C-alpha positions in Angstrom: 114.6 363.8 -24.5 110.9 363.8 -24.2 109.3 367.2 -23.8 106.0 367.4 -22.0 104.1 370.8 -22.4 101.7 371.5 -19.5 103.4 368.9 -17.3 101.8 370.2 -14.0 98.3 369.2 -15.3 96.8 365.9 -14.5 97.5 364.4 -17.9 100.9 366.0 -18.3 102.1 364.9 -14.9 100.9 361.3 -15.5 102.8 361.2 -18.8 105.9 362.5 -17.1 105.7 360.0 -14.3 105.2 357.1 -16.6 108.2 358.2 -18.8 110.4 358.6 -15.8 109.4 355.2 -14.4 110.5 353.8 -17.8 113.9 355.5 -17.4 113.3 358.1 -20.1 114.6 361.7 -19.7 111.8 364.3 -19.5 111.9 368.0 -19.9 108.8 369.4 -18.2 107.5 372.7 -19.6 105.6 374.6 -16.9 104.2 378.1 -16.4 104.3 378.3 -12.6 107.6 377.3 -10.9 105.7 376.9 -7.6 104.0 373.8 -9.0 107.2 372.2 -10.4 108.4 370.6 -7.2 106.7 367.2 -7.8 108.2 367.1 -11.3 111.7 367.9 -9.9 111.3 365.0 -7.5 110.7 362.7 -10.5 114.0 363.8 -12.0 112.5 366.0 -14.7 114.3 368.9 -16.2 112.2 372.0 -15.6 111.7 374.8 -18.2 109.5 377.8 -17.4 107.5 379.0 -20.4 104.1 380.5 -21.0 102.2 378.7 -23.8 101.4 382.1 -25.3 105.2 382.8 -25.7 106.0 380.8 -28.8 109.7 381.7 -28.8 110.1 380.4 -25.2 108.2 377.3 -25.9 110.2 376.6 -29.1 113.4 376.8 -27.1 112.1 374.1 -24.8 111.9 371.8 -27.9 115.7 371.8 -28.5 117.0 368.3 -29.1 113.6 366.7 -28.4 113.0 363.1 -29.4 109.3 363.8 -29.1 107.0 366.5 -27.7 103.6 366.0 -26.1 101.3 369.0 -26.3 98.0 369.6 -24.6 95.8 372.7 -24.7 94.5 373.7 -21.3 91.2 375.5 -20.8 91.4 378.5 -18.5 87.8 379.0 -17.2 88.8 382.1 -15.2 90.1 383.9 -18.3 87.9 386.8 -19.5 87.3 384.9 -22.8 88.3 381.3 -22.3 87.3 380.3 -25.9 89.6 383.0 -27.4 92.4 382.1 -25.0 92.1 378.5 -26.0 92.5 379.4 -29.7 95.3 381.8 -29.0 97.2 379.0 -27.1 96.7 376.7 -30.1 98.1 379.4 -32.5 101.1 379.9 -30.2 101.9 376.2 -29.9 101.7 375.8 -33.7 104.1 378.7 -34.1 106.5 377.1 -31.6 106.4 373.8 -33.5 107.2 375.6 -36.8 110.1 377.4 -35.2 111.6 374.3 -33.7 110.2 371.1 -35.3 110.8 368.1 -33.1 111.2 364.6 -34.5 107.7 363.6 -33.3 104.6 365.3 -31.9 101.9 363.7 -29.8 98.9 366.0 -29.4 96.1 365.4 -27.0 92.8 366.2 -28.9 89.1 365.5 -28.3 86.5 362.9 -29.2 84.4 364.3 -32.0 87.2 366.3 -33.5 86.5 364.6 -36.9 83.0 365.9 -37.1 82.6 368.6 -39.8 79.6 370.4 -38.1 80.2 373.0 -35.4 79.8 371.0 -32.2 81.6 373.4 -29.9 84.6 372.2 -28.0 85.4 369.3 -30.3 85.3 371.7 -33.2 88.0 373.8 -31.6 90.2 370.7 -31.5 89.3 369.9 -35.1 90.9 373.3 -36.0 93.9 372.3 -33.9 94.3 369.0 -35.7 94.0 370.8 -39.1 96.8 373.2 -38.1 98.9 370.3 -36.9 98.3 368.6 -40.3 100.3 371.4 -42.0 103.4 370.6 -40.1 106.0 368.4 -41.8 106.8 366.2 -38.8 105.4 362.8 -37.8 102.3 363.4 -35.7 100.2 361.3 -33.5 96.8 362.6 -32.5 95.5 361.1 -29.3 91.8 361.9 -29.0 90.6 361.8 -25.4 87.1 360.9 -24.2 85.6 363.3 -21.6 87.5 363.2 -18.3 85.8 361.6 -15.3 86.9 364.3 -13.0 84.6 366.8 -14.8 81.8 365.4 -12.6 83.5 367.2 -9.7 81.6 370.4 -10.7 78.3 368.9 -9.6 79.3 366.5 -6.8 78.7 369.1 -4.0 75.2 369.7 -5.3 74.5 366.0 -5.5 75.7 365.4 -2.0 73.6 368.2 -0.6 70.4 367.6 -2.5 70.5 364.0 -3.5 70.0 365.1 -7.1 72.8 364.8 -9.7 72.2 367.4 -12.3 73.3 366.3 -15.8 73.1 367.6 -19.4 72.7 364.1 -20.7 69.0 364.0 -21.6 69.0 360.2 -21.7 70.0 359.1 -18.3 70.7 355.6 -19.2 72.7 356.4 -22.4 76.4 355.4 -22.0 79.2 357.6 -23.2 83.0 357.4 -23.4 84.9 358.8 -20.5 88.4 358.4 -19.1 90.4 359.1 -15.9 93.1 361.8 -16.7 96.0 359.8 -15.2 95.1 356.9 -17.5 95.2 359.2 -20.5 98.7 360.4 -19.5 99.9 356.8 -19.1 98.5 355.8 -22.5 100.3 358.9 -24.0 103.6 357.8 -22.4 103.2 354.3 -23.9 102.7 355.7 -27.3 105.7 358.0 -27.0 107.9 355.1 -26.0 106.9 353.1 -29.0 109.4 352.9 -31.9 108.9 355.8 -34.3 106.3 355.2 -37.0 107.0 356.1 -40.6 103.5 357.5 -41.1 103.2 361.3 -41.1 99.9 361.2 -39.3 98.3 358.8 -36.9 94.9 359.2 -35.1 93.9 357.0 -32.1 91.5 357.3 -29.3 91.6 356.8 -25.5 88.7 356.0 -23.1 88.1 354.1 -19.9 87.6 350.4 -19.4 83.9 350.7 -20.1 81.3 353.4 -20.9 79.0 354.9 -18.3 75.7 356.7 -18.1 74.5 359.5 -15.9 72.6 356.9 -13.9 75.9 355.0 -13.4 77.5 358.1 -12.0 74.6 358.6 -9.6 74.8 354.9 -8.5 78.6 355.3 -7.9 78.0 358.4 -5.8 75.3 356.6 -3.8 77.7 353.8 -3.0 80.5 356.2 -2.0 78.4 358.6 0.0 75.9 356.2 1.6 73.1 358.6 0.5 70.7 357.9 -2.3 71.5 360.1 -5.2 69.5 360.1 -8.5 70.3 361.6 -11.8 68.2 364.4 -13.2 68.4 365.9 -16.7 68.6 369.7 -16.7 65.9 371.0 -19.1 67.5 372.3 -22.3 65.9 375.7 -21.8 67.9 376.1 -18.6 71.3 375.1 -19.9 72.6 378.6 -20.8 71.7 379.9 -17.3 73.2 376.9 -15.6 76.5 377.1 -17.5 76.9 380.8 -17.1 76.7 380.6 -13.3 80.2 379.3 -13.4 81.8 380.5 -16.7 81.8 383.1 -19.4 79.2 383.0 -22.2 81.9 382.1 -24.8 83.0 379.0 -23.0 79.4 378.1 -22.1 78.5 378.2 -25.8 81.3 375.7 -26.6 80.1 373.3 -23.9 76.4 373.6 -24.8 77.1 372.7 -28.4 79.2 369.8 -27.3 76.5 368.5 -24.9 73.9 368.8 -27.7 76.2 366.7 -29.9 76.7 364.1 -27.2 73.0 363.7 -26.8 72.6 362.9 -30.5 74.3 359.6 -29.7 77.3 358.2 -31.6 78.4 361.6 -32.8 81.0 362.5 -30.2 82.7 359.1 -30.5 85.5 357.1 -32.1 86.0 358.1 -35.8 85.1 355.3 -38.1 88.2 353.7 -39.5 90.5 354.9 -36.8 93.3 352.3 -36.3 93.3 352.0 -32.5 91.3 352.6 -29.4 93.2 352.4 -26.1 91.5 351.7 -22.8 92.5 352.9 -19.4 92.1 350.8 -16.2 90.5 353.2 -13.8 86.8 352.5 -13.2 84.3 355.3 -12.5 83.9 354.7 -8.8 87.6 354.9 -8.2 87.9 358.1 -10.2 85.1 359.7 -8.2 86.3 358.6 -4.8 89.0 361.3 -4.3 86.6 363.9 -5.7 84.1 363.0 -3.1 86.7 363.4 -0.4 87.5 366.9 -1.6 83.9 367.8 -1.5 
């Protein structure tokens, strides 16, 4: 039995779908039963559990061949950064209460960096806590998700200007479509068990893209000329806090500063494997444009 925590999310659903297509049994752990119908249609067993209820989550791990865990960010929470860390602590407690045979944890590019670089540093702490568990662990570090551009697509369509926090508009960076990440995770779960206690690998798209590439893709999709424009560093805090709390804004500001340093939020040197998804940027953006 494969247990997928957060199965209603883009990544969790893609993993569940790929596992079911392979004929594997899946137990989908969800918080909201109203969102579970598509998973039931796939043939998944459904378990209702809040990530912050470690006892309930631990019960969902019973008889698990492997467990996939992903930590969601809740932007609408009063303190998303604190909620993120609380969810991590709860999941670690659940894994200690009911250790599965294997754990696959979705982490973040840059989680190996010792300096405080915001969001990747939160996942560095997550990885360190996972390292204390005496079960085989596979850490799958994910590049930034392509769908994160959805936040600024409406502005770009209206104004012709794509605002970006990448201060070098032609600098390429790793990014991935969430469904590709879920499929890669499923492939790893279906592999024969590895004897190593800890493996670290990375996942990104078929190629790397710049802010200028995003603007060009939006131009092609919309039929309107759209150009990328770097938001001045002095305006970042104000720009982020229009849509989120200051604690989450701080994590993202630090992460963007690190990305702009080039090569820092990237594949860790010496990592065994980097997996590549198949979805190109324009295909990932197309449905986001339709929603806008």
